[in-house]
C-alpha positions as CSV (number, residue, x, y, z in Angstrom):
1,M,-27.2,-15.7,-2.2
2,S,-28.7,-19.0,-3.4
3,T,-27.5,-22.8,-2.4
4,M,-28.3,-25.4,-5.7
5,D,-26.1,-28.3,-5.5
6,N,-23.6,-27.4,-2.9
7,E,-22.5,-24.6,-4.9
8,R,-23.5,-20.9,-4.2
9,T,-24.1,-17.9,-5.8
10,Y,-23.3,-14.5,-5.0
11,R,-24.1,-11.6,-7.2
12,Y,-21.0,-9.9,-5.8
13,V,-17.5,-11.2,-5.3
14,I,-14.6,-10.4,-4.2
15,I,-11.3,-11.6,-4.0
16,G,-8.7,-10.4,-1.4
17,G,-10.0,-9.3,1.9
18,G,-8.3,-5.7,2.2
19,M,-8.7,-1.7,2.0
20,V,-10.3,-2.2,-1.6
21,A,-12.8,-5.1,-0.3
22,G,-13.9,-2.2,2.6
23,Y,-14.7,0.4,0.5
24,A,-16.0,-1.7,-2.4
25,I,-18.7,-2.5,-0.4
26,K,-19.2,0.7,0.8
27,G,-18.8,1.9,-3.0
28,I,-21.7,-1.5,-4.0
29,R,-24.1,-0.7,-0.8
30,Q,-24.7,2.9,-2.2
31,E,-25.4,1.8,-5.5
32,D,-27.1,-1.7,-4.0
33,T,-28.6,-2.6,-1.0
34,E,-29.7,-5.8,-1.3
35,G,-27.3,-7.7,-3.7
36,S,-25.4,-10.8,-2.2
37,I,-21.0,-9.9,-1.3
38,L,-19.1,-12.2,-0.9
39,V,-15.2,-12.0,0.0
40,V,-13.0,-14.5,0.3
41,S,-10.0,-12.7,2.3
42,Q,-6.0,-14.7,3.3
43,E,-6.4,-12.7,6.2
44,A,-8.5,-13.3,9.2
45,D,-9.3,-10.1,10.0
46,V,-12.2,-7.7,8.5
47,P,-11.0,-5.2,6.7
48,Y,-9.9,-2.0,8.1
49,E,-7.5,0.5,7.9
50,R,-3.9,-0.9,6.4
51,P,-1.6,2.9,7.6
52,A,-2.8,3.1,10.7
53,L,-1.0,-0.2,11.8
54,S,2.4,1.6,11.3
55,K,1.5,5.3,11.9
56,K,-1.5,6.5,14.3
57,L,-1.7,3.6,16.5
58,W,1.9,4.2,17.9
59,L,1.3,8.0,18.3
60,D,-1.6,8.0,19.3
61,D,-3.0,7.2,23.1
62,E,-7.0,7.8,22.0
63,F,-7.2,5.9,18.6
64,T,-7.7,2.4,19.1
65,E,-7.8,-1.1,17.6
66,E,-11.4,0.0,17.4
67,N,-11.1,2.8,15.1
68,I,-8.8,0.8,11.9
69,R,-12.1,-1.0,11.1
70,I,-14.2,0.7,8.1
71,G,-17.4,-1.0,8.7
72,A,-17.7,-3.1,5.6
73,E,-19.0,-5.8,8.1
74,D,-21.4,-3.8,9.4
75,Y,-23.5,-3.7,5.9
76,P,-26.3,-6.8,5.6
77,D,-25.6,-9.4,3.2
78,V,-21.6,-9.7,3.2
79,T,-20.3,-13.1,3.9
80,F,-16.4,-13.4,4.8
81,E,-14.6,-16.7,3.9
82,F,-11.3,-16.0,5.9
83,K,-8.1,-17.7,5.8
84,T,-9.9,-19.0,2.6
85,T,-7.4,-19.0,-1.0
86,V,-8.9,-18.2,-4.3
87,Q,-7.7,-21.6,-6.3
88,A,-8.9,-21.1,-10.4
89,I,-11.6,-18.4,-11.8
90,D,-13.6,-20.2,-14.4
91,R,-14.4,-17.0,-16.5
92,E,-16.9,-19.1,-19.0
93,A,-18.8,-20.5,-15.6
94,K,-18.7,-17.5,-13.9
95,T,-17.3,-19.8,-11.4
96,I,-14.6,-19.4,-8.6
97,A,-12.9,-22.5,-7.1
98,L,-12.0,-22.5,-3.1
99,D,-8.5,-23.9,-1.9
100,D,-11.5,-26.2,0.4
101,G,-13.2,-27.9,-2.7
102,Q,-16.1,-24.9,-2.8
103,T,-17.8,-23.8,-5.9
104,T,-18.8,-20.5,-6.2
105,H,-20.9,-18.5,-8.9
106,Y,-20.4,-14.9,-9.7
107,E,-22.3,-13.0,-11.1
108,Q,-19.6,-9.7,-10.8
109,L,-16.2,-10.6,-9.6
110,L,-13.4,-8.0,-7.9
111,L,-9.7,-8.7,-8.0
112,A,-8.0,-7.0,-5.8
113,T,-5.6,-9.0,-4.0
114,G,-2.7,-6.5,-3.5
115,G,0.7,-7.6,-3.2
116,E,2.8,-11.0,-1.9
117,P,5.2,-9.2,0.0
118,R,9.2,-10.2,-0.5
119,T,11.0,-12.2,1.8
120,I,14.7,-13.9,2.6
121,K,16.1,-16.8,3.6
122,G,15.2,-18.4,7.5
123,P,12.7,-19.8,9.1
124,D,9.3,-20.1,9.9
125,D,9.6,-17.2,13.8
126,P,7.0,-15.3,15.7
127,H,9.1,-12.6,16.2
128,V,10.0,-12.4,11.9
129,L,7.6,-10.1,10.5
130,V,6.3,-9.1,7.2
131,F,4.1,-6.3,8.8
132,R,1.1,-6.1,6.2
133,Q,-1.4,-7.3,8.3
134,W,-3.5,-6.3,11.8
135,S,-2.2,-9.8,13.3
136,E,1.6,-8.8,12.9
137,Y,0.6,-4.9,14.6
138,R,-0.5,-7.2,17.6
139,K,2.8,-9.2,17.5
140,L,4.9,-5.8,17.1
141,R,3.0,-4.3,20.6
142,K,4.5,-7.2,22.3
143,F,7.4,-7.9,20.9
144,S,8.3,-3.5,21.5
145,G,9.0,-1.1,24.3
146,P,12.3,-0.6,26.5
147,N,15.4,-3.1,26.2
148,K,13.8,-5.2,22.8
149,R,16.0,-4.7,19.8
150,V,14.2,-4.5,16.7
151,V,15.5,-4.8,13.7
152,I,13.8,-3.5,10.3
153,I,15.0,-4.8,6.9
154,G,14.3,-2.3,4.3
155,G,14.6,1.5,3.9
156,G,10.8,2.0,1.7
157,Y,8.0,2.8,3.6
158,V,6.3,0.4,6.3
159,G,10.2,0.3,7.4
160,T,10.6,4.4,8.0
161,E,7.4,4.7,9.7
162,L,8.2,1.6,11.4
163,A,11.3,2.9,12.9
164,S,9.7,6.5,13.6
165,S,6.9,4.7,15.9
166,L,8.6,2.4,17.1
167,T,11.5,4.9,18.3
168,Q,8.9,7.1,19.7
169,N,7.7,4.2,22.2
170,D,11.0,3.9,23.5
171,T,12.6,0.9,21.4
172,Q,15.5,0.2,20.3
173,V,15.5,0.4,16.4
174,T,18.2,-0.8,13.6
175,M,17.9,-0.6,9.7
176,I,19.6,-2.8,7.4
177,F,19.3,-1.3,3.8
178,P,21.2,-1.9,0.4
179,E,21.1,2.2,-0.7
180,K,24.5,3.6,0.4
181,A,22.2,6.2,2.4
182,L,18.1,6.6,3.3
183,G,16.3,8.3,1.3
184,E,18.2,7.9,-2.4
185,G,17.0,7.3,-5.2
186,K,14.0,9.0,-4.0
187,F,14.9,12.2,-2.4
188,P,16.5,15.4,-4.0
189,E,20.1,15.1,-2.6
190,K,19.0,18.1,-0.6
191,I,15.9,17.0,1.2
192,R,17.4,14.0,1.3
193,A,20.2,14.7,3.7
194,E,17.5,16.5,6.2
195,Y,15.5,12.8,5.9
196,E,18.6,10.6,7.1
197,A,19.6,13.1,9.7
198,T,16.2,13.1,11.0
199,F,16.5,8.9,11.9
200,K,20.0,9.7,13.4
201,N,19.1,12.7,15.4
202,N,16.1,10.5,17.2
203,G,18.9,7.3,17.6
204,V,18.0,5.5,15.1
205,E,21.0,2.7,14.2
206,L,21.6,3.3,10.2
207,L,23.1,0.4,8.4
208,S,23.4,1.2,4.5
209,G,25.2,-0.6,1.8
210,Q,23.9,-3.6,3.2
211,M,22.5,-6.9,1.7
212,V,20.8,-8.9,3.6
213,E,21.6,-12.5,3.1
214,S,19.4,-14.3,5.3
215,Y,19.0,-15.3,9.1
216,Q,18.8,-17.6,12.0
217,R,17.3,-18.2,15.4
218,D,20.3,-18.5,18.2
219,G,18.5,-19.7,21.3
220,D,16.9,-15.5,22.8
221,H,17.7,-13.6,20.0
222,L,17.6,-14.2,16.4
223,T,20.5,-12.9,14.1
224,I,20.8,-11.7,10.7
225,T,24.0,-12.5,8.4
226,T,24.5,-9.4,5.3
227,K,26.3,-10.6,2.4
228,D,29.8,-9.1,3.7
229,G,29.6,-12.0,6.7
230,S,28.2,-9.5,9.1
231,E,26.2,-10.8,11.6
232,I,23.7,-8.3,13.7
233,A,21.3,-9.4,16.7
234,A,17.7,-8.4,17.2
235,D,14.9,-9.6,19.5
236,T,12.5,-9.3,16.1
237,I,13.1,-8.5,12.3
238,I,11.0,-6.6,10.8
239,I,11.3,-7.3,7.0
240,G,9.9,-4.3,4.9
241,L,11.6,-5.2,1.3
242,G,8.1,-3.9,-0.7
243,V,5.6,-6.7,-2.6
244,T,5.1,-8.6,-6.0
245,P,1.0,-8.0,-7.1
246,R,-0.1,-11.0,-6.7
247,I,-1.5,-11.5,-10.2
248,S,-1.6,-15.2,-10.6
249,L,-5.3,-15.2,-11.3
250,A,-5.4,-12.8,-13.8
251,E,-2.7,-15.0,-15.6
252,D,-4.3,-18.4,-15.3
253,S,-7.6,-16.9,-16.7
254,N,-6.2,-14.8,-19.6
255,L,-6.6,-11.7,-18.8
256,A,-5.0,-9.0,-20.0
257,L,-2.3,-7.3,-18.3
258,A,-0.3,-4.2,-18.2
259,D,2.6,-2.9,-16.0
260,G,3.1,-5.8,-13.9
261,G,-0.4,-6.1,-13.4
262,V,-4.0,-6.3,-13.9
263,K,-5.3,-4.3,-16.6
264,V,-8.2,-2.2,-16.3
265,D,-10.2,0.7,-18.3
266,G,-11.6,3.8,-17.0
267,Y,-14.4,2.6,-15.4
268,L,-12.0,-0.3,-14.2
269,Q,-13.1,-3.0,-15.6
270,T,-11.0,-5.9,-17.1
271,S,-10.4,-7.4,-20.0
272,D,-13.7,-9.7,-18.8
273,D,-17.1,-7.1,-18.7
274,A,-17.8,-9.5,-15.8
275,I,-14.6,-8.6,-13.4
276,W,-12.7,-5.8,-12.1
277,S,-10.0,-5.0,-10.7
278,A,-8.8,-2.0,-8.7
279,G,-6.0,-0.9,-5.9
280,D,-2.1,-2.4,-6.5
281,I,-2.9,-4.7,-9.1
282,A,-4.5,-2.1,-11.5
283,S,-3.4,-1.1,-14.1
284,Y,-5.6,1.9,-15.3
285,P,-5.8,4.9,-16.9
286,D,-5.1,8.1,-14.7
287,Q,-6.6,11.1,-17.2
288,I,-3.4,13.2,-16.1
289,L,-0.3,10.8,-15.7
290,G,-1.4,8.2,-18.4
291,R,-1.3,4.5,-17.5
292,Q,-0.2,3.8,-14.1
293,R,-0.3,1.5,-10.8
294,I,-0.2,2.6,-8.1
295,E,0.1,0.7,-4.4
296,H,-0.6,3.3,-1.8
297,V,-3.9,3.7,0.6
298,D,-5.3,7.2,-1.2
299,H,-5.4,5.1,-4.4
300,A,-6.9,2.0,-2.6
301,R,-9.7,4.1,-0.2
302,N,-10.6,5.6,-4.2
303,S,-10.1,2.9,-6.4
304,G,-12.3,0.3,-4.6
305,E,-14.9,2.8,-3.2
306,L,-15.9,3.4,-7.2
307,V,-15.4,-0.1,-8.6
308,G,-17.8,-1.4,-6.2
309,R,-20.3,1.8,-7.5
310,N,-19.7,0.6,-11.4
311,M,-19.6,-3.6,-10.1
312,A,-23.8,-2.4,-9.0
313,G,-24.1,0.1,-12.6
314,A,-23.3,3.1,-11.4
315,H,-20.9,2.9,-15.2
316,E,-18.2,5.9,-13.8
317,R,-15.1,6.9,-14.9
318,Y,-12.1,7.0,-12.6
319,Q,-10.9,10.7,-12.9
320,H,-9.1,10.8,-9.0
321,T,-4.5,10.9,-9.5
322,P,-3.6,9.5,-6.1
323,Y,-0.9,10.8,-4.0
324,F,1.9,8.9,-2.3
325,Y,2.2,10.4,1.7
326,S,4.2,9.9,4.8
327,M,4.9,10.9,8.1
328,I,8.5,10.6,9.6
329,F,8.9,12.2,13.5
330,D,8.4,15.5,12.9
331,I,8.6,15.2,8.7
332,S,5.3,15.2,6.8
333,W,5.7,14.6,2.8
334,Q,3.0,14.0,0.4
335,A,3.5,14.0,-3.8
336,V,2.0,13.3,-7.0
337,G,2.9,11.9,-9.9
338,T,6.5,10.6,-10.9
339,I,9.2,12.1,-8.2
340,N,12.7,10.9,-9.1
341,P,15.9,12.6,-8.3
342,E,17.7,12.0,-11.1
343,L,15.1,14.4,-13.2
344,Q,15.0,18.0,-13.7
345,T,14.4,19.4,-10.4
346,V,13.2,22.9,-9.4
347,F,13.2,24.3,-5.8
348,D,10.2,26.1,-4.0
349,D,11.1,27.4,-0.9
350,R,9.1,27.9,1.5
351,D,8.8,29.0,5.9
352,N,9.1,25.8,6.8
353,G,9.7,23.2,4.2
354,T,10.1,22.7,0.4
355,I,8.3,21.7,-2.6
356,V,10.3,20.3,-5.7
357,Y,9.4,20.1,-9.0
358,F,9.9,17.1,-11.1
359,L,10.4,17.6,-14.8
360,D,11.2,15.0,-17.4
361,D,11.7,16.9,-21.3
362,E,11.4,20.0,-19.7
363,Q,8.0,18.4,-18.9
364,L,6.1,18.6,-15.1
365,V,5.5,15.1,-13.8
366,G,5.8,14.6,-10.5
367,V,5.6,17.4,-7.6
368,L,6.9,16.2,-3.9
369,I,5.6,18.7,-1.1
370,W,7.9,18.6,1.5
371,N,6.4,19.8,5.6
372,V,3.9,22.3,3.8
373,K,0.1,22.8,3.6
374,V,-1.4,22.7,0.4
375,D,-4.4,21.7,-0.9
376,L,-3.1,18.8,-3.3
377,D,-5.9,19.9,-5.7
378,D,-3.7,22.6,-7.1
379,V,-1.0,20.0,-7.3
380,R,-3.4,17.7,-9.5
381,N,-4.5,21.5,-11.8
382,L,-0.8,22.4,-11.6
383,L,0.2,19.0,-12.8
384,A,-2.6,19.0,-15.4
385,N,-2.0,22.4,-16.6
386,P,1.7,23.4,-16.4
387,P,2.5,27.0,-17.5
388,A,4.6,27.4,-20.1
389,D,7.0,28.5,-18.4
390,N,8.5,26.5,-16.0
391,E,10.0,28.7,-13.8
392,A,6.7,30.1,-12.9
393,L,6.4,26.6,-10.9
394,V,7.7,29.0,-8.0
395,G,5.6,30.1,-6.1
396,S,2.5,28.8,-8.2
397,I,1.0,26.4,-5.5
398,K,-0.5,28.3,-2.6
399,E,-0.1,27.5,1.3
400,Q,-3.3,26.5,3.3
């Protein structure tokens, strides 16, 4: 880092302090052991493995909070600006303006701003969590356990994983979601029914077909009001309604956009050759699936590390096709590509689970692996080179 007239210069500046930032620092240091790095983060913690917040930290007593650090802070010449927001990017001057009025010069800039959690109407309250940060995990630990009522709004990744983890930690859990049934619009009916039954059998209360209007504090508890006027009491509320990509900096800087995200090439470079993007907000050309914008951890790790290497001069194409996964009670599922129950499906029943192939206009576009152990590279190879006859899909993926 050099300092001139109260303006700082870094070789690498990363906007966003999440998983992409952590892995990007690893990637940079593989190619450049000395170049100065600045991370500007709205959070108060160093980069960490976010999935553990809803899964492993609750279910594995030997796995502690120390285990979730990515380790980016251990590399030399890495500076963190915590609880700080970037107000603007000046592409011509190669500077960013911070909310404290400071201007910082960059040589290479990474946009890794992730997503903004969706919220609902209600007052700020320590017992209302969107559960995207380590600090919220610490709070929920205190708010959970016997005789505690947690209401989860939303039936997506975070909501379902926390419902499973909290229930297994003796917490009373209610889930409220707008779909008619849990997993609707995501899994084929046969699998969806098993999925929903697993939650019910483990004591999770499911309130389906309910839109939440607002919540309020009523003395020692919170009250949730649904669109039909119903009221549900809770000690703690978790809002799990997904995220909106944070792309305002890219928009204001006139960078090319696509798929509601920042458009990058095969090297994760934006329309400005000094600015890069990865993770949730990046729309990239997948070598198997075509242009994609993916909000999941596998993509954050892999695109993060590669973009760091490329910022430092590696010039390697992003060739990883990410997968999605989740673990709920005794269910473990993974998916590559598009899984949509409205598509044509081919079921491949195995001894302990099922593999589902999704076809769009007779073309294989996605694979769901349900309680079956496989090599995911076999799944990627199948998507890249599907058989001419779709009946040959059954049995095409070996179990491990």
